[in-house]
C-alpha positions as CSV (number, residue, x, y, z in Angstrom):
1,X,0.0,0.0,0.0
2,X,1.3,3.4,-0.9
3,X,1.9,6.0,1.8
4,X,-0.2,9.2,1.9
5,X,1.0,11.7,-0.7
6,X,2.2,14.2,1.9
7,X,4.4,11.6,3.5
8,X,5.9,10.5,0.2
9,X,6.7,14.0,-1.1
10,X,7.9,15.9,1.9
11,X,11.6,17.0,2.0
12,X,14.1,17.6,4.8
13,X,13.2,20.8,6.7
14,X,16.3,21.5,8.6
15,X,18.5,24.2,7.0
16,X,21.7,22.2,7.3
17,X,20.0,19.3,5.5
18,X,19.0,21.6,2.6
19,X,22.6,23.0,2.2
20,X,24.6,22.1,-0.8
21,X,27.0,19.2,0.0
22,X,30.5,20.3,0.8
23,X,31.9,18.1,-2.0
24,X,30.5,20.5,-4.5
25,X,31.7,23.7,-2.9
26,X,34.7,23.9,-0.6
27,X,35.8,20.3,-1.2
28,X,35.4,20.4,-5.0
29,X,39.2,20.4,-5.6
30,X,39.2,16.9,-4.0
31,X,36.5,15.5,-6.2
32,X,38.6,13.5,-8.6
33,X,40.4,11.8,-5.8
34,X,37.0,10.6,-4.5
35,X,35.8,9.4,-7.9
36,X,38.5,9.3,-10.6
37,X,37.4,9.9,-14.2
38,X,39.0,6.7,-15.5
39,X,36.5,4.7,-13.4
40,X,33.7,5.8,-15.7
41,X,34.7,4.2,-19.0
42,X,32.5,1.1,-18.6
43,X,29.3,3.0,-17.9
44,X,30.0,5.6,-20.6
45,X,30.1,2.8,-23.2
46,X,26.6,1.6,-21.9
47,X,25.3,5.2,-22.3
48,X,26.6,5.4,-25.8
49,X,25.1,2.1,-26.9
50,X,21.8,2.9,-25.3
51,X,21.5,6.3,-27.0
52,X,22.6,4.9,-30.4
53,X,20.0,2.1,-30.2
54,X,17.2,4.4,-29.0
55,X,16.6,6.6,-32.1
56,X,16.6,6.2,-35.8
57,X,18.8,9.2,-36.5
58,X,22.3,8.8,-35.0
59,X,22.7,11.4,-32.1
60,X,25.4,13.9,-32.5
61,X,24.7,16.6,-29.9
62,X,24.2,15.7,-26.2
63,X,23.2,18.0,-23.3
64,X,24.3,16.7,-19.9
65,X,22.3,17.9,-16.9
66,X,24.2,17.9,-13.6
67,X,27.5,17.1,-15.2
68,X,29.5,17.5,-12.0
69,X,33.3,17.1,-12.4
70,X,32.9,16.0,-16.0
71,X,33.7,12.3,-15.5
72,X,31.2,10.8,-17.8
73,X,31.8,13.5,-20.4
74,X,35.5,12.8,-20.4
75,X,34.6,9.5,-22.2
76,X,31.4,10.4,-24.0
77,X,33.0,13.4,-25.8
78,X,34.8,10.9,-28.0
79,X,31.4,10.0,-29.6
80,X,29.2,13.1,-29.0
81,X,29.4,16.9,-29.1
82,X,28.7,17.5,-25.4
83,X,27.3,20.6,-23.7
84,X,27.7,20.4,-19.9
85,X,25.6,22.1,-17.2
86,X,25.8,22.1,-13.5
87,X,24.5,24.2,-10.6
88,X,27.9,24.3,-8.9
89,X,30.5,26.8,-10.3
90,X,33.3,24.9,-8.4
91,X,32.3,21.7,-10.2
92,X,32.2,23.4,-13.5
93,X,35.7,24.7,-12.9
94,X,37.2,21.3,-12.4
95,X,35.2,19.9,-15.3
96,X,36.6,22.6,-17.6
97,X,40.1,21.5,-16.5
98,X,39.3,18.0,-17.6
99,X,37.2,18.9,-20.6
100,X,38.5,22.3,-21.8
101,X,37.2,21.8,-25.4
102,X,33.5,21.4,-24.2
103,X,30.9,24.0,-23.6
104,X,30.1,24.5,-19.9
105,X,27.0,26.4,-18.6
106,X,25.9,27.0,-15.1
107,X,22.3,26.1,-14.4
108,X,19.8,24.2,-12.3
109,X,18.4,21.1,-14.1
110,X,15.0,22.0,-12.7
111,X,14.9,25.5,-14.4
112,X,17.5,25.5,-17.1
113,X,16.3,26.9,-20.5
114,X,18.9,27.3,-23.2
115,X,16.5,28.0,-26.1
116,X,17.9,25.2,-28.3
117,X,17.4,21.5,-28.8
118,X,19.8,18.5,-28.7
119,X,19.8,15.1,-30.3
120,X,19.9,13.6,-26.8
121,X,19.8,14.7,-23.1
122,X,21.7,12.8,-20.4
123,X,21.4,13.0,-16.6
124,X,23.4,10.8,-14.3
125,X,23.6,10.7,-10.5
126,X,22.9,14.4,-10.0
127,X,19.3,13.2,-10.4
128,X,19.6,11.9,-6.8
129,X,19.3,15.5,-5.5
130,X,15.7,15.6,-6.8
131,X,14.1,14.9,-3.4
132,X,10.4,15.5,-4.3
133,X,8.2,14.5,-7.1
134,X,8.0,18.2,-8.0
135,X,11.8,18.4,-8.4
136,X,11.9,15.3,-10.5
137,X,9.0,16.4,-12.7
138,X,10.8,19.7,-13.3
139,X,14.0,18.0,-14.3
140,X,12.1,15.8,-16.8
141,X,10.5,19.0,-18.2
142,X,13.9,20.5,-18.7
143,X,15.1,17.4,-20.5
144,X,11.9,17.4,-22.7
145,X,12.2,20.9,-23.9
146,X,15.9,20.4,-24.8
147,X,15.3,17.2,-26.7
148,X,14.6,17.3,-30.4
149,X,11.6,15.6,-31.8
150,X,12.6,11.9,-32.4
151,X,15.5,12.3,-29.9
152,X,16.0,10.6,-26.6
153,X,16.7,11.5,-22.9
154,X,18.6,9.0,-20.7
155,X,18.2,9.2,-16.9
156,X,20.5,7.2,-14.7
157,X,19.8,7.5,-10.9
158,X,21.8,5.5,-8.4
159,X,18.8,3.5,-7.3
160,X,15.0,3.3,-7.2
161,X,12.9,2.7,-4.1
162,X,12.9,-1.0,-4.9
163,X,16.8,-1.2,-5.1
164,X,17.7,1.1,-2.2
165,X,19.5,-0.7,0.6
166,X,21.2,0.6,3.8
167,X,24.9,0.1,3.1
168,X,28.5,1.3,3.7
169,X,31.3,1.7,1.2
170,X,34.8,2.9,1.3
171,X,37.5,4.0,-1.2
172,X,39.6,6.9,-2.4
173,X,42.8,7.5,-4.3
174,X,46.1,9.5,-4.3
175,X,47.0,12.4,-6.5
176,X,50.2,13.2,-8.4
177,X,50.6,16.3,-6.2
178,X,51.0,14.4,-3.0
179,X,47.4,14.7,-1.8
180,X,45.3,11.7,-0.9
181,X,41.7,11.1,0.0
182,X,40.0,8.1,1.7
183,X,36.3,8.0,2.5
184,X,33.6,6.0,4.3
185,X,30.2,6.3,2.8
186,X,27.1,5.4,4.9
187,X,23.7,5.2,3.2
188,X,20.6,5.1,5.5
189,X,16.9,5.9,5.3
190,X,15.1,7.4,8.3
191,X,11.7,6.9,6.8
192,X,11.0,4.5,3.9
193,X,7.6,6.1,3.3
194,X,9.0,9.4,1.9
195,X,11.1,10.2,-1.1
196,X,14.5,10.9,0.3
197,X,17.3,9.4,2.3
198,X,20.7,10.2,3.8
199,X,24.2,9.5,2.4
200,X,26.8,10.6,4.9
201,X,30.5,10.7,3.9
202,X,33.5,10.8,6.3
203,X,36.5,12.0,4.4
204,X,40.2,11.8,5.4
205,X,42.1,14.4,3.4
206,X,45.9,14.2,3.3
207,X,47.8,17.4,2.2
208,X,51.1,17.2,0.4
209,X,52.9,17.9,3.7
210,X,51.3,14.7,5.2
211,X,48.8,16.5,7.4
212,X,45.5,14.8,7.6
213,X,42.1,16.3,8.5
214,X,38.7,14.6,8.8
215,X,35.5,16.1,7.3
216,X,31.9,15.1,7.5
217,X,29.6,15.7,4.5
218,X,25.9,15.0,4.4
219,X,24.0,14.4,1.1
220,X,20.2,14.3,0.9
221,X,19.2,12.0,-1.9
222,X,15.9,11.5,-3.6
223,X,14.4,8.1,-4.4
224,X,11.3,7.0,-6.4
225,X,9.7,3.8,-7.4
226,X,10.3,2.4,-10.9
227,X,6.6,2.9,-11.7
228,X,6.8,6.6,-10.5
229,X,9.7,7.2,-12.8
230,X,7.8,5.7,-15.8
231,X,4.7,7.7,-14.9
232,X,6.5,11.0,-14.6
233,X,8.3,10.4,-17.9
234,X,5.1,9.6,-19.7
235,X,3.3,12.6,-18.2
236,X,6.3,14.7,-19.3
237,X,5.7,13.7,-22.9
238,X,8.2,11.0,-23.4
239,X,7.7,7.4,-24.4
240,X,9.4,5.8,-21.5
241,X,11.3,2.5,-21.0
242,X,13.0,1.1,-17.9
243,X,16.5,-0.4,-18.4
244,X,19.1,-2.2,-16.3
245,X,22.8,-1.7,-16.5
246,X,24.9,-4.6,-15.2
247,X,28.1,-2.9,-14.0
248,X,31.1,-5.2,-13.4
249,X,31.9,-3.6,-10.0
250,X,28.6,-2.5,-8.4
251,X,26.1,-4.9,-10.0
252,X,22.8,-4.0,-11.6
253,X,21.8,-0.3,-11.8
254,X,18.6,1.3,-13.0
255,X,18.2,3.5,-16.0
256,X,15.3,5.1,-17.7
257,X,15.0,6.1,-21.4
258,X,12.5,8.5,-22.8
259,X,12.0,9.0,-26.5
260,X,10.4,12.2,-27.7
261,X,7.7,11.1,-30.2
262,X,7.2,12.7,-33.6
263,X,3.8,14.0,-32.4
264,X,5.5,15.9,-29.5
265,X,3.5,17.3,-26.6
266,X,3.2,21.1,-26.9
267,X,4.8,23.3,-24.2
């Protein structure tokens, strides 16, 4: 039985829970030690195959919503002309260093309007910060208005409500400049009847001098059922389909494809 709508759509109310994670502001220079770009090659190939198989006309231009540090784009740019957008200016800065040849634009995936269309739109784990149905609906609307007729939008959240599990992970890497980062990631859900959960990170940051400091960073992530994803995509004008990506390291991951039909919904 579904929970009441108010329970399923409420979002965190405390100011510190609504704040932007530190990883995307003061800690942005450490981002590629937390999640190195080279780790994204396998999934980038899946995204390419999916987009190529989804439409009749081979996609050339791709808009990425919530591009972060540019990790996916560092691989996908070999196949597509990428335009990258993100809310965080600090993340755009490190993405420009990795992908200097690509267009970067600051913008919120819920409200971005560029006044042009692309062969495809792509959104990865930045979707996890859509903590209410209203947020997710707005992001889908943004994807729709930027997708050409006959084009496709690919949405790849970390999980759905059906696949979310409390868990802990750890990792990190060392840089060529003497810095190093290790992290403990703790995912937990205080209320399975709403549409968000916590991911807490504990970082150990090592400076080139060998000094180490510990930092806590809280992320508030959104989560929706598979049927809710498909419904919102359909209501947003797409012909939706649920996919599964079998990653060699982390297992099966959800993905959602929306094709913009020839008889496109008017906006």
